[in-house]
C-alpha positions in Angstrom: -1.9 0.4 96.8 0.8 2.3 94.8 0.3 3.8 91.4 2.1 3.0 88.1 4.9 4.8 86.4 4.1 4.6 82.7 7.0 5.1 80.2 5.4 7.1 77.4 7.1 7.0 74.0 7.1 10.2 71.9 7.1 10.3 68.1 10.6 10.7 66.8 9.9 12.9 63.8 7.5 15.8 63.9 6.2 14.9 60.4 4.9 11.5 61.6 1.2 10.8 61.4 -0.9 11.2 64.6 0.4 8.5 66.9 -3.1 7.7 68.2 -3.8 6.0 64.9 -0.8 3.8 65.3 -0.7 3.3 69.1 -4.3 3.6 70.4 -3.3 2.3 73.8 -0.9 5.2 74.1 -3.7 7.8 73.6 -5.9 5.9 76.1 -3.1 5.8 78.7 -2.1 9.5 78.5 -5.7 10.6 78.7 -5.9 8.7 82.0 -3.1 10.8 83.5 -2.8 14.3 84.7 0.8 14.2 86.0 3.9 13.8 83.9 7.7 13.8 84.4 9.2 15.5 81.3 12.4 17.1 79.9 11.0 20.3 78.4 7.5 21.8 79.0 6.9 23.2 75.4 8.0 19.9 73.7 6.0 17.8 76.2 2.8 19.8 75.5 3.3 19.5 71.8 4.0 15.8 72.0 1.0 15.1 74.2 -1.4 16.8 71.8 0.1 14.8 68.9 -0.5 11.6 70.9 -4.1 12.7 71.4 -4.1 14.1 75.0 -7.3 16.0 75.6 -6.7 17.2 79.1 -6.2 20.9 80.2 -2.6 21.8 80.6 -3.3 24.3 83.4 -4.8 21.4 85.4 -1.9 19.1 84.5 1.2 18.6 86.8 4.6 18.6 85.1 7.9 17.8 86.8 11.1 18.8 84.9 13.8 16.1 84.7 16.7 17.1 82.5 20.4 17.8 82.7 19.8 20.8 84.9 17.7 18.9 87.5 19.1 18.4 90.9 18.8 14.6 91.2 18.6 14.6 94.9 15.3 16.4 94.6 13.6 14.0 92.2 12.2 11.8 94.9 9.2 14.2 95.2 8.3 13.4 91.6 7.0 10.0 92.7 5.0 11.2 95.8 1.7 10.9 94.0 2.6 7.4 92.7 3.4 6.3 96.3 -0.1 7.4 97.2 -1.8 5.4 94.4 -1.8 7.8 91.5 -0.5 6.8 88.0 2.2 9.1 86.6 3.7 9.3 83.1 7.4 9.6 82.2 8.3 11.2 78.8 11.4 11.9 76.8 11.6 14.7 74.3 11.6 12.1 71.5 11.5 8.3 71.3 11.6 6.0 74.3 12.2 7.3 77.8 15.4 6.2 79.5 17.3 5.6 76.3 19.8 8.4 75.9 18.0 10.6 78.4 18.0 11.1 82.2 14.7 9.2 82.7 16.5 6.1 84.0 17.1 7.9 87.3 13.4 8.2 88.1 12.8 4.6 87.0 15.6 3.3 89.3 14.0 5.3 92.1 10.6 3.8 91.3 12.0 0.3 91.6 13.4 1.2 95.0 10.0 2.4 96.1 8.3 -0.8 94.7 6.3 1.3 92.2 5.3 -0.7 89.2 7.0 0.5 85.9 5.1 -0.1 82.7 6.8 0.7 79.3 4.4 1.4 76.5 5.1 0.3 73.0 6.8 2.9 70.8 9.8 3.9 68.8 13.5 4.5 69.4 15.7 6.0 66.7 18.7 4.1 68.1 17.1 0.7 67.7 15.4 1.5 64.4 18.8 2.7 63.0 20.5 -0.5 64.2 17.9 -2.7 62.6 18.1 -0.8 59.3 21.9 -0.6 59.3 22.9 -4.1 58.3 25.4 -4.1 61.1 25.7 -6.6 63.9 22.5 -6.5 66.0 23.5 -9.3 68.3 26.4 -7.5 70.0 26.4 -3.8 70.1 27.2 -0.9 72.5 25.6 2.5 72.7 28.0 5.3 73.9 25.7 8.3 74.0 27.9 11.3 73.1 31.5 11.2 72.2 34.0 13.7 73.7 33.6 17.3 72.6 37.3 18.0 72.1 38.5 16.8 68.7 41.7 15.2 69.9 39.8 13.2 72.5 37.0 12.4 70.1 39.5 10.9 67.6 41.1 8.8 70.4 37.6 7.5 71.3 36.9 6.6 67.6 40.1 4.5 67.5 39.0 2.8 70.7 35.6 2.0 69.1 37.4 0.7 66.1 39.4 -1.7 68.3 36.2 -3.0 69.9 34.8 -3.6 66.4 37.8 -5.6 65.4 38.2 -7.5 68.6 34.5 -8.4 69.3 32.6 -7.7 66.1 30.6 -5.3 68.2 28.6 -2.5 66.6 29.4 0.9 68.1 26.5 3.4 68.3 26.6 7.0 69.2 24.8 10.4 68.7 25.9 14.0 68.6 24.4 17.4 69.2 22.9 18.1 65.8 24.9 21.3 65.1 28.1 19.3 65.6 27.1 16.5 63.2 29.3 17.6 60.3 32.3 17.9 62.6 31.9 14.3 63.9 31.2 13.0 60.4 34.5 14.5 59.2 36.4 13.1 62.1 35.0 9.6 61.5 36.1 9.7 57.8 39.5 11.0 58.7 40.2 8.7 61.6 38.6 5.3 60.9 40.1 2.6 58.7 38.9 2.2 55.2 37.2 -1.1 55.7 35.1 -0.1 58.7 31.4 0.3 57.9 29.6 3.5 58.8 25.8 3.9 58.9 24.4 7.4 59.0 20.7 7.4 60.1 19.2 10.9 59.9 15.7 12.0 60.9 14.5 8.4 61.3 10.8 8.0 60.5 10.7 11.6 59.1 10.0 12.8 55.6 13.7 13.6 55.1 14.9 10.2 56.5 18.3 9.0 55.3 19.7 5.6 56.4 22.9 4.8 54.5 25.6 2.2 55.2 28.9 2.3 53.4 32.5 1.5 54.1 34.7 4.5 55.1 36.5 4.2 51.8 33.1 4.5 50.0 32.0 7.4 52.1 35.3 9.2 51.3 34.5 9.0 47.6 30.8 9.9 47.9 28.9 13.1 48.0 28.0 13.4 51.7 24.4 14.0 52.8 23.7 17.2 54.6 23.1 16.2 58.2 23.7 19.6 59.7 21.3 20.3 62.6 19.4 17.1 61.9 18.9 14.4 64.5 21.3 11.7 63.5 22.5 8.3 64.8 26.0 7.1 63.8 26.8 3.4 63.8 30.3 1.8 63.2 30.9 -1.9 62.5 31.9 -4.6 60.1 
């Protein structure tokens, strides 16, 4: 009998209360595991302690799955699961497989007929969408927009056309140190009537979730989102 691949949600903001108080099943599950697929070792150890993991890290197996991982080599990450052992998959923050490379290991698990069980938890992307007031029936998540400004502005105009044609909310994120650059590009590129929601540090003490038209944003004092995890949403 094969094991289970558990998708383990991680608290989004570091200031959140101990997750074990909110998600007792999460603590129970992680304490039944001693093998995890993670993005970053230091972050994973910190997150596991926050969830309530009581195991010894030097007796815990960690497999690194991030942008530097050679994907053809990830099959061995599921060797234990194929032999009947349960394994956990974690993102650095929020739900695994949403805006991170975890989907590759989940796809492989399905091919190997390994049961995949997602545990209840948070996703800054969906929390931001719910709190934005924008269309939650039809939406598209784009991950990161192009790094080059000229291509980024072209992409923003393309997203605006999708909003106008389909009333489709457009969602994207950025590397935190480039937040102010993309914020400026949105305000200089998009039409005045387009709505922009800026959702910063969702669930944290410094949380900001604001939705205004581009015209209103241009007249407002802009929040300082530099180096803060932020979700951007465009719509009508």
